[in-house]
C-alpha positions in Angstrom: 52.4 40.4 99.7 51.6 42.9 96.8 54.8 43.4 94.9 53.9 45.4 91.8 51.5 46.2 89.4 52.4 46.1 85.8 49.3 47.6 83.3 46.8 45.5 84.1 48.4 42.8 86.3 48.9 42.7 89.8 52.0 41.0 91.0 51.7 38.9 94.5 54.8 37.4 96.1 53.2 34.4 98.2 54.7 31.2 99.7 53.9 27.8 98.0 52.6 26.6 101.6 49.9 29.1 101.9 49.3 29.3 97.8 45.8 27.2 98.0 44.5 29.4 100.9 46.0 32.9 99.2 44.6 32.2 95.4 40.8 32.0 96.5 41.1 35.0 98.9 43.1 37.3 96.3 40.2 36.3 93.3 37.6 37.1 96.0 39.2 40.5 97.1 39.8 41.5 93.6 36.3 40.5 92.1 34.8 42.8 94.9 36.8 46.1 93.9 34.1 47.7 91.6 31.6 47.2 94.4 34.1 48.6 97.0 34.8 51.5 94.9 31.1 52.3 94.3 30.3 51.7 98.2 33.1 53.5 99.7 33.9 56.7 97.2 31.1 56.7 94.8 32.8 55.5 91.8 30.8 53.4 89.3 32.9 51.6 86.6 31.3 51.3 83.5 33.4 48.4 82.4 33.3 44.5 84.0 36.3 43.6 86.0 37.3 40.4 85.5 40.1 38.4 87.4 42.1 35.7 85.9 44.7 34.0 88.0 48.2 32.5 87.0 50.6 31.5 89.3 54.2 30.1 88.8 57.9 30.9 90.1 58.2 33.4 87.2 56.1 35.3 85.0 57.4 33.0 82.1 56.6 30.1 84.1 52.9 30.3 85.1 50.0 27.8 85.3 46.2 29.3 85.1 44.7 28.7 88.0 41.3 27.2 87.3 39.6 28.2 91.0 
């Protein structure tokens, strides 16, 4: 569940039972954003879109995902 966006961060709420399946899907989807914007709307981004994922019960207690 996409919960919120804060500046350049997107917050998802995901049950820990599906976390291992959700993280790769989220990363793949976000990595494809630039291509989707270009294909669907003709918007070309002049900056690279990089995705870093951290997860945890709170923003103050996160672990960087190495997937």
